[in-house]
Structures are given as C-alpha cells and as structure tokens.
N, C-alpha and C positions, 0 to 999 in steps of 0.2 A: 921388197924382197929381203933386204937386210934385216928387217924386223922379224920376218918369218924364220930366217936362219938363226937369229939370236934366240927366239922363242924355242925353236927346235933344239938348239944346243942346251938351253936351260932345262928343258924338259928331260932330255937324255941324262944330263948331269944329276937332276933330282931323282930320276929313276935308278941310276947307278948307286947313288948315295943311300936311298931308302932300301934297296936290295941288299947292299953291303951291311947296313945296320940290322936288317931283319935276319940275315945269315949269322951275324955275330951274336945277336940275342938268342937265336935258336941253339947255337952251340953252347952258350952259357947255360941255358935251361936243360939241355941234354946232359951236360957235364954234372949237374947237381942231382940227377936221379941216382939213387943208391944202386950199386951193382950187387944184386943178391946172388949172382952166380959165383962170386968170388968168396962167399962165406965158406968157412971150413966145414967139411962133412961131419965133424964131430960136434957141431953146435946143436943145442937143444931147441927144438921148435915146439911151442905150446899152441896147439890148434885144436879147437873143438867144433863139432857139428851137432845138429839136432835133427830129430824127426818126430812126427806126431802120428799117433794111431789111436783112434777112439778117444778115451779120456786120459791116455798115457802120453807122457812127454819123455823122449829118450835123449840122453846126452852121450855122445861118442868122442873118444880121444883120437883125433886124427893126427896128432903130433908125433914126435919121436922121443918124447920124454914122458916120465910118469907124472900124473896129476895126483897130488896128495889129497887124502881125505880131509874134509873141512875147507877146501878151497872154495871161494865164492864164485858162483856162476850166475850171471844175469841172463834171464831167458824171457822170450816173448812169443806169443801165438797170435798173429794178426787175425786169424780166422775167428777165434773165440774172444779176442780182446783181452786175454789174460796175460799177465807178466809179473815178474818178481825177481828176487835174488834168493838163491838157495845155497846151502853149504853142500858140497859134494859128499854124499853119504858114505862113499868108500873110495879107496885108492883105485885109479884107473890107469892101467898100463896101456901103451900104444895099441890101438885097435879094439880095446874093450869099450863097453857101453854100460850105462846104468839107466834103469827106468824110474822116472818120477811119477808114481801112480797117482791118479786122481787129482792132479794139480789144475786141470782144465775144468771150467764150469760147464762146458758143453762138449759133446763129442765132436771131434774134427775128423774129416775124412783122411784116410791114409794118404800120406804124401802132401798134406796141407803145409803151407809155408810156415817156417818158424825161424827164430834167431836165438843164438846163444853165444855168450862171450865171457871170457875170464875177466874177473874184476880185480 
C-alpha cells in the first residue's frame, strides 16, 4: 500500500510539474507574437493582390500606400504554370489595379488562383 501511495504522489507531482512547464512555455510563446493592433494608424502597409481572367493577370494595390512605378512584383499562376517577376508599369494608388496583358501561356478561368508579392 505504501508503494501505491508513493507512486501516486510521484505521478501527481510529475503531472503538476509538466503542467506548470507547459503553461510557462505557452506564455512565453504567446508573448513573442507581434501585436499588430498596437501599430499606429499612420503606418504604411504595402499589400498587393492578384486576379486572373482569360490571358490577363491583374495586380491590385490593397495597401494604404502608393506603389511606385518600376517596383518589382513576383507573380505566379498555378493554373497555367506561368510565373515571373515584372516591373510595375505605372504608379498604383491604394485601390487601383493594373492589367498585365498576355503574360499567361493559356487562358485561365475567371477567379483561378494566383499569387503576387512585392520583391
């Protein structure tokens, strides 16, 4: 009976220790996540999106800052297998878009997946 009590006490002690360590590590991990809600509202966010329709690839400025003409944009169309890096042909204000005509080797259906990123 004494061994059973000793084993039970050891098991409870191990459980408490592991739970305490797990809690401590999770607090550390949560603490290292950047807090994006504290960023000032006047900061400029450079965000672009893309869309595909037929042989045309569209790039849209979804950020709150102006994208300068000549900015490098990496793009990819998984549907057609095409990809590359282009220079933005014109300045794009927030909400504006530009069409990269005939960069796709095949027509892609409207709404086909695409990817674009600032380089």
